[in-house]
FIBAPA-778439 format. One line per field, with one value per residue: residue in three letters; x, y, z of N, C-alpha, C in turn; residue number from 1. Coordinates in nm, 4 decimals. Layout:
BEGIN
residu ALA_... .
npx X_... .
npy Y_... .
npz Z_... .
capx X_... .
capy Y_... .
capz Z_... .
cpx X_... .
cpy Y_... .
cpz Z_... .
num NUM_... .
***
This chain:
BEGIN
residu UNK_UNK_UNK_UNK_UNK_UNK_UNK_UNK_UNK_UNK_UNK_UNK_UNK_UNK_UNK_UNK_UNK_UNK_UNK_UNK_UNK_UNK_UNK_UNK_UNK_UNK_UNK_UNK_UNK_UNK_UNK_UNK_UNK_UNK_UNK_UNK_UNK_UNK_UNK_UNK_UNK_UNK_UNK_UNK_UNK_UNK_UNK_UNK_UNK_UNK_UNK_UNK_UNK_UNK_UNK_UNK_UNK_UNK_UNK_UNK_UNK_UNK_UNK_UNK_UNK_UNK_UNK_UNK_UNK_UNK_UNK_UNK_UNK_UNK_UNK_UNK_UNK_UNK_UNK_UNK_UNK_UNK_UNK_UNK_UNK_UNK_UNK_UNK_UNK_UNK_UNK_UNK_UNK_UNK_UNK_UNK_UNK_UNK_UNK_UNK_UNK_UNK_UNK_UNK_UNK_UNK_UNK_UNK_UNK_UNK_UNK_UNK_UNK_UNK_UNK_UNK_UNK_UNK_UNK_UNK_UNK_UNK_UNK_UNK_UNK_UNK_UNK_UNK_UNK_UNK_UNK_UNK_UNK_UNK_UNK_UNK_UNK_UNK_UNK_UNK_UNK_UNK_UNK_UNK_UNK_UNK_UNK_UNK_UNK_UNK .
npx 26.3046_26.0497_25.7884_25.4158_25.2878_25.1349_25.1034_25.2271_25.1143_24.9149_25.0267_25.0779_24.7766_24.7345_24.9124_24.7472_24.5016_24.5380_24.6604_24.4101_24.2491_24.0777_24.1182_23.9329_23.7076_23.8058_23.8364_23.6450_23.4901_23.6184_23.6190_23.3892_23.3823_23.5215_23.3799_23.1549_23.2448_23.2398_23.4134_23.6981_24.0419_24.1493_24.4519_24.4520_24.2021_24.3151_24.5702_24.4352_24.2579_24.4813_24.6445_24.3701_24.3421_24.6164_24.6134_24.3647_24.4714_24.6556_24.4892_24.3883_24.5879_24.7044_24.8956_25.2202_25.5008_25.5902_25.6844_25.6443_25.6608_25.6099_25.3371_25.1965_25.2567_25.0897_24.8248_24.7935_24.8223_24.5789_24.3834_24.4141_24.3265_24.0649_24.0019_23.7861_23.8840_24.1258_24.4627_24.3879_24.0096_23.7626_23.5441_23.5950_23.5156_23.6469_23.9281_23.9697_24.0501_24.2976_24.5489_24.4809_24.5792_24.8125_24.9572_24.9190_25.0024_25.3044_25.3014_25.2904_25.5614_25.7570_25.7159_25.7806_25.9101_25.8089_25.5663_25.5843_25.6703_25.4036_25.2166_25.3280_25.3476_25.0356_24.9812_25.0634_24.8933_24.6177_24.3032_24.1337_24.1801_24.2695_24.0297_23.9494_24.0609_23.9652_23.7162_23.6415_23.6907_23.4571_23.3038_23.2626_23.4346_23.7299_24.0514_24.3413_24.4875_24.7606_24.9056_25.1504_25.2234_25.2087 .
npy 18.4060_18.5604_18.8027_18.7151_18.9404_19.2628_19.0947_19.1661_19.3905_19.3313_19.1709_19.3499_19.3765_19.1384_19.1142_19.3113_19.2057_18.9315_19.0469_19.1956_18.9898_18.8107_18.6181_18.3778_18.5206_18.5293_18.2871_18.1627_18.3119_18.2671_18.0109_17.9602_18.1319_17.8920_17.6669_17.7725_17.7623_17.5306_17.4963_17.5301_17.4553_17.0887_17.1702_17.3944_17.3372_17.2452_17.3333_17.5476_17.3827_17.3115_17.5847_17.6598_17.5024_17.5122_17.7771_17.7189_17.5653_17.7247_17.9315_17.7867_17.7403_17.5195_17.4527_17.5992_17.5994_17.8246_18.0516_18.3811_18.5534_18.3560_18.2651_18.5107_18.5404_18.3053_18.3926_18.6317_18.5532_18.3870_18.5906_18.7693_18.5438_18.5650_18.8122_19.0255_19.1311_19.1244_19.0498_18.9301_18.9311_18.7573_18.6788_18.6026_18.3514_18.0602_18.2065_18.2781_18.2041_18.1653_18.3308_18.3518_18.1188_18.0867_18.2663_18.1416_17.8853_18.0085_18.0925_17.8366_17.7148_17.8950_17.9539_17.6297_17.4326_17.5397_17.4322_17.1653_17.0601_17.1144_16.9827_16.7197_16.7277_16.7798_16.5282_16.3226_16.3782_16.2502_16.1448_16.2311_16.4562_16.5333_16.5930_16.7923_17.0114_17.0079_17.1696_17.5000_17.7656_17.9610_18.2925_18.3989_18.2803_18.2259_18.3212_18.1679_18.1867_18.1329_18.2591_18.4070_18.7108_18.8734 .
npz -14.0233_-14.1882_-14.0039_-14.1800_-14.4108_-14.2650_-14.0588_-13.8117_-13.7009_-13.5189_-13.3400_-13.0906_-13.0402_-12.9436_-12.6917_-12.5521_-12.5570_-12.4092_-12.1599_-12.0345_-11.9703_-12.1935_-12.3351_-12.3588_-12.4664_-12.7334_-12.8086_-12.8374_-13.0355_-13.2718_-13.2324_-13.3626_-13.6020_-13.7037_-13.7037_-13.8646_-14.1234_-14.3263_-14.5404_-14.4739_-14.4906_-14.4075_-14.2808_-14.1800_-14.0204_-13.7667_-13.7347_-13.5648_-13.3746_-13.2764_-13.1814_-12.9847_-12.7942_-12.6531_-12.5907_-12.4118_-12.2033_-12.1537_-12.0422_-11.7918_-11.6289_-11.6587_-11.8422_-11.8275_-11.9851_-12.2222_-12.3897_-12.3691_-12.5762_-12.7707_-12.7115_-12.7223_-13.0073_-13.1139_-12.9933_-13.1123_-13.4113_-13.4118_-13.3875_-13.5932_-13.8108_-13.7361_-13.7832_-14.1019_-14.2459_-14.3944_-14.4828_-14.8047_-14.8665_-14.6020_-14.7574_-15.0261_-15.2708_-15.1997_-15.1834_-14.9558_-14.7331_-14.7540_-14.6541_-14.4048_-14.3657_-14.4256_-14.2592_-14.0128_-14.0513_-14.0781_-13.7900_-13.6845_-13.7960_-13.7124_-13.4144_-13.4035_-13.2264_-12.9334_-13.0443_-13.0557_-12.8146_-12.6857_-12.7998_-12.7068_-12.4439_-12.4256_-12.5306_-12.3248_-12.0926_-11.9532_-12.0936_-12.0225_-11.9667_-12.1883_-12.3256_-12.1544_-12.3018_-12.5308_-12.4307_-12.4416_-12.2357_-12.0467_-12.0480_-11.8493_-11.6847_-11.4635_-11.4751_-11.4119_-11.0977_-11.0857_-11.2636_-11.4978_-11.6272_-11.9353 .
capx 26.2126_26.0116_25.6738_25.3616_25.2602_25.0354_25.0524_25.2756_25.0341_24.8195_25.0802_25.0276_24.6424_24.7532_24.9295_24.6537_24.3983_24.5967_24.6258_24.2626_24.1612_24.0121_24.1236_23.7874_23.6082_23.8584_23.8904_23.4657_23.4668_23.7212_23.5469_23.2187_23.3959_23.5648_23.2778_23.0678_23.3007_23.3237_23.5325_23.8324_24.1637_24.2174_24.5301_24.3753_24.1457_24.3561_24.6450_24.3310_24.2564_24.6062_24.6610_24.3086_24.3987_24.7346_24.5383_24.2529_24.5839_24.7806_24.4790_24.3648_24.6945_24.7741_25.0408_25.2915_25.5590_25.5450_25.7194_25.5130_25.6495_25.4906_25.1894_25.1678_25.2228_24.9300_24.6761_24.8070_24.7482_24.4438_24.3094_24.4067_24.2000_23.9383_24.0038_23.7136_23.9482_24.3198_24.5570_24.2888_23.9206_23.7081_23.3729_23.6346_23.5305_23.8083_24.0274_23.9454_24.1441_24.4435_24.5811_24.4859_24.6133_24.9761_24.9800_24.8869_25.1338_25.4197_25.3599_25.3602_25.6573_25.8301_25.7401_25.7499_25.9905_25.6977_25.3928_25.6013_25.6592_25.2893_25.1845_25.4163_25.2099_24.9106_24.9814_25.1224_24.7525_24.4548_24.1973_23.9793_24.2069_24.2631_23.8795_23.8952_24.0918_23.8391_23.6317_23.6657_23.6304_23.3460_23.3256_23.3377_23.5523_23.8419_24.2038_24.4551_24.5603_24.8702_24.9431_25.2402_25.2240_25.2519 .
capy 18.3753_18.7268_18.7594_18.7348_19.1001_19.2865_19.0133_19.2411_19.4937_19.1885_19.1492_19.4595_19.3326_18.9909_19.1216_19.3541_19.0981_18.8728_19.1338_19.2278_18.8404_18.7861_18.4785_18.3204_18.5546_18.5287_18.1146_18.1540_18.3746_18.1475_17.8467_18.0376_18.1156_17.8437_17.6027_17.8375_17.7945_17.4126_17.5122_17.5498_17.2956_17.0069_17.1946_17.5071_17.3365_17.0950_17.3820_17.6063_17.3133_17.2954_17.6596_17.6792_17.3345_17.5632_17.8789_17.7151_17.5302_17.8126_18.0130_17.7338_17.7454_17.3958_17.4402_17.6960_17.5799_17.8402_18.1794_18.5131_18.6115_18.2378_18.3238_18.6713_18.5157_18.2507_18.5093_18.7719_18.4250_18.3582_18.7752_18.7591_18.4266_18.6557_18.9525_18.9757_19.2461_19.0767_19.0462_18.8699_18.9049_18.6120_18.6671_18.5742_18.1986_18.0137_18.2038_18.3819_18.1416_18.1684_18.4192_18.2919_17.9604_18.1267_18.3200_17.9933_17.7946_18.0880_18.0704_17.7019_17.7297_17.9975_17.8391_17.4830_17.3847_17.5597_17.3538_17.0214_17.0557_17.1616_16.8671_16.6596_16.7170_16.6748_16.3534_16.2472_16.3558_16.1700_16.1065_16.3188_16.6114_16.5825_16.6267_16.8830_17.0864_17.0944_17.2489_17.6552_17.8406_18.0190_18.3885_18.4503_18.2219_18.3218_18.2952_18.0781_18.2705_18.1263_18.2634_18.4764_18.8544_18.8388 .
capz -14.0619_-14.1799_-14.0437_-14.3481_-14.4204_-14.2189_-13.9231_-13.7041_-13.6321_-13.4594_-13.2003_-12.9247_-13.0212_-12.9207_-12.5906_-12.4667_-12.5252_-12.3332_-11.9866_-12.0180_-11.9774_-12.2790_-12.4392_-12.3290_-12.5548_-12.8468_-12.8963_-12.8557_-13.1527_-13.3351_-13.2340_-13.4100_-13.7308_-13.8149_-13.6972_-13.9563_-14.2235_-14.3862_-14.6413_-14.4025_-14.5176_-14.3284_-14.2079_-14.1095_-13.8674_-13.7179_-13.6645_-13.5333_-13.3226_-13.1538_-13.0814_-12.9289_-12.6952_-12.6316_-12.5153_-12.3069_-12.1255_-12.0501_-11.9586_-11.6675_-11.5706_-11.6832_-11.9389_-11.8685_-12.0918_-12.3366_-12.3642_-12.3856_-12.7070_-12.8826_-12.6568_-12.8359_-13.1431_-13.1361_-13.0191_-13.2586_-13.4868_-13.3730_-13.3899_-13.7889_-13.8658_-13.6886_-13.8672_-14.2147_-14.3492_-14.3540_-14.6733_-14.8697_-14.7347_-14.6058_-14.8305_-15.1509_-15.2247_-15.2381_-15.1902_-14.8455_-14.6387_-14.7897_-14.5907_-14.3033_-14.3460_-14.4465_-14.1304_-13.9230_-14.0620_-14.0169_-13.6432_-13.6292_-13.8205_-13.6055_-13.2765_-13.3795_-13.1011_-12.8475_-13.0922_-13.0469_-12.6751_-12.5866_-12.8400_-12.6240_-12.3095_-12.4485_-12.5257_-12.1972_-12.0454_-11.9364_-12.2056_-11.9844_-11.9405_-12.3188_-12.3550_-12.1144_-12.3490_-12.6144_-12.4097_-12.4113_-12.1196_-12.0155_-12.0926_-11.7077_-11.6347_-11.3985_-11.5424_-11.3058_-11.0258_-11.1498_-11.4285_-11.5243_-11.6794_-12.0450 .
cpx 26.0808_25.8168_25.5681_25.3306_25.1484_24.9929_25.0834_25.2108_24.9336_24.8859_25.0634_24.8471_24.6335_24.7669_24.8579_24.5444_24.4288_24.6040_24.5528_24.2049_24.1105_24.0072_24.0170_23.6994_23.6847_23.8478_23.7122_23.4511_23.5478_23.6166_23.4230_23.2317_23.4494_23.4627_23.1760_23.1162_23.3184_23.3865_23.6907_23.9094_24.1477_24.3300_24.4910_24.2906_24.2377_24.5367_24.5291_24.3229_24.3793_24.6177_24.5620_24.3385_24.4655_24.6784_24.4279_24.3691_24.6290_24.6542_24.3932_24.4314_24.7781_24.8839_25.1175_25.4422_25.6094_25.5887_25.6486_25.5576_25.5758_25.3911_25.1527_25.1419_25.1087_24.7848_24.6721_24.7703_24.5831_24.3304_24.3017_24.3103_24.0667_23.8683_23.9036_23.8000_24.1201_24.3504_24.4166_24.1474_23.8782_23.6382_23.4584_23.6169_23.6446_23.9471_24.1002_24.0550_24.2855_24.5917_24.6018_24.5619_24.7901_25.0103_25.0028_24.9925_25.2891_25.4147_25.3807_25.4829_25.7636_25.8534_25.6956_25.8062_25.8559_25.5876_25.4327_25.5723_25.4830_25.2254_25.2535_25.3428_25.1042_24.8843_24.9713_24.9624_24.6726_24.3840_24.1547_24.0558_24.2511_24.1461_23.8303_23.9781_23.9830_23.7416_23.6485_23.6035_23.5192_23.3615_23.3748_23.3741_23.6984_23.9486_24.2630_24.4744_24.7302_24.9844_25.0775_25.1894_25.2946_25.2688 .
cpy 18.4934_18.6664_18.7914_18.9092_19.0614_19.1790_19.1056_19.3313_19.4178_19.1535_19.2355_19.3993_19.2483_19.0418_19.2383_19.2840_18.9872_18.9138_19.1410_19.1064_18.8567_18.7043_18.4278_18.3661_18.5660_18.3484_18.1318_18.2097_18.2885_18.0176_17.9018_18.0055_17.9350_17.6920_17.6360_17.8034_17.6137_17.4022_17.5260_17.4206_17.2687_17.0897_17.2816_17.4548_17.2416_17.1931_17.4754_17.5295_17.2998_17.4201_17.6867_17.5843_17.4470_17.7123_17.7854_17.6041_17.6281_17.9250_17.9588_17.7403_17.5999_17.3602_17.5776_17.7093_17.7010_18.0103_18.2667_18.5268_18.4395_18.2876_18.4263_18.5944_18.4383_18.3024_18.6196_18.6288_18.3722_18.4749_18.7446_18.7004_18.4901_18.7121_18.9275_19.0546_19.1893_19.0801_19.0127_18.8669_18.8169_18.5502_18.6011_18.4496_18.1895_18.0389_18.3054_18.3475_18.1540_18.1967_18.3865_18.1551_17.9832_18.1975_18.2429_17.9285_17.8822_18.0911_17.9281_17.6722_17.7638_17.9649_17.6855_17.4154_17.4077_17.4715_17.2011_16.9674_17.0528_16.9941_16.7427_16.6262_16.7117_16.5857_16.2364_16.2878_16.2618_16.1799_16.1870_16.4331_16.6809_16.6320_16.7426_16.9932_17.1527_17.1882_17.3995_17.7075_17.8964_18.1652_18.4719_18.3585_18.2520_18.2357_18.2267_18.2108_18.3018_18.1657_18.3881_18.6290_18.8571_19.0361 .
cpz -14.0621_-14.1761_-14.1732_-14.2897_-14.3369_-14.0484_-13.8239_-13.6004_-13.5340_-13.3243_-13.0669_-12.9542_-12.9311_-12.7966_-12.4885_-12.4193_-12.3939_-12.1676_-11.9568_-11.9876_-12.0360_-12.3799_-12.4406_-12.4720_-12.7034_-12.9038_-12.8976_-12.9748_-13.2769_-13.3723_-13.3884_-13.6039_-13.7860_-13.8035_-13.8270_-14.1197_-14.3084_-14.4731_-14.5965_-14.4296_-14.3721_-14.2136_-14.1269_-13.9847_-13.7554_-13.6503_-13.5843_-13.3919_-13.2093_-13.0777_-12.9994_-12.7421_-12.6036_-12.5378_-12.4086_-12.1693_-12.0690_-11.9897_-11.8303_-11.6039_-11.5513_-11.7504_-11.9423_-11.9335_-12.1834_-12.3127_-12.4041_-12.5311_-12.7922_-12.8359_-12.7456_-12.9774_-13.2032_-13.1088_-13.1149_-13.4036_-13.4960_-13.4529_-13.5414_-13.8388_-13.8582_-13.7826_-14.0342_-14.2756_-14.3775_-14.4993_-14.7913_-14.7650_-14.7578_-14.7019_-14.9496_-15.1697_-15.3260_-15.1949_-14.9964_-14.7706_-14.6500_-14.7167_-14.4556_-14.2647_-14.3425_-14.3412_-14.0109_-13.9050_-14.0518_-13.8394_-13.5888_-13.6792_-13.7289_-13.4698_-13.3043_-13.2539_-12.9888_-12.9144_-13.0436_-12.9279_-12.5996_-12.6477_-12.7266_-12.4786_-12.2688_-12.4630_-12.4051_-12.0713_-12.0815_-12.0326_-12.1569_-11.9491_-12.0605_-12.3723_-12.3263_-12.1769_-12.4459_-12.5855_-12.3774_-12.2961_-12.0814_-12.0791_-11.9271_-11.6178_-11.5835_-11.4709_-11.4132_-11.2360_-11.0286_-11.2575_-11.4457_-11.6600_-11.7586_-12.0840 .
num 1_2_3_4_5_6_7_8_9_10_11_12_13_14_15_16_17_18_19_20_21_22_23_24_25_26_27_28_29_30_31_32_33_34_35_36_37_38_39_40_41_42_43_44_45_46_47_48_49_50_51_52_53_54_55_56_57_58_59_60_61_62_63_64_65_66_67_68_69_70_71_72_73_74_75_76_77_78_79_80_81_82_83_84_85_86_87_88_89_90_91_92_93_94_95_96_97_98_99_100_101_102_103_104_105_106_107_108_109_110_111_112_113_114_115_116_117_118_119_120_121_122_123_124_125_126_127_128_129_130_131_132_133_134_135_136_137_138_139_140_141_142_143_144_145_146_147_148_149_150 .
***
């Protein structure tokens, strides 16, 4: 399955962001943008929530059963969502999020096995722990010590 046009340029950016420990800043920016855009499609909101929860769990060292390539693709998808000047600029009414939906949908399909495994893991957690995945890490929250290199 071929990556969407213009998406691959976000992969090295995503890898650097992960290595520099900037996932909390990314998640905060995604949360801000998604909450300010009431017109987001339900599917886009659900995909964003799943990808954010996955990044939170990975950051905190609670979930490590994701391949490095899948994690980089997830982070690249979130970076693409944040970019105002992607294939279809976000400021175009009614069309601005079509390409974001396509990119995030591609990430979800390409890494569907990894996403399903994370969903199953999340469902097996206590309600308290599931709620914790909805809380974004603080910008100064240290990354888990048992974090593998990506």
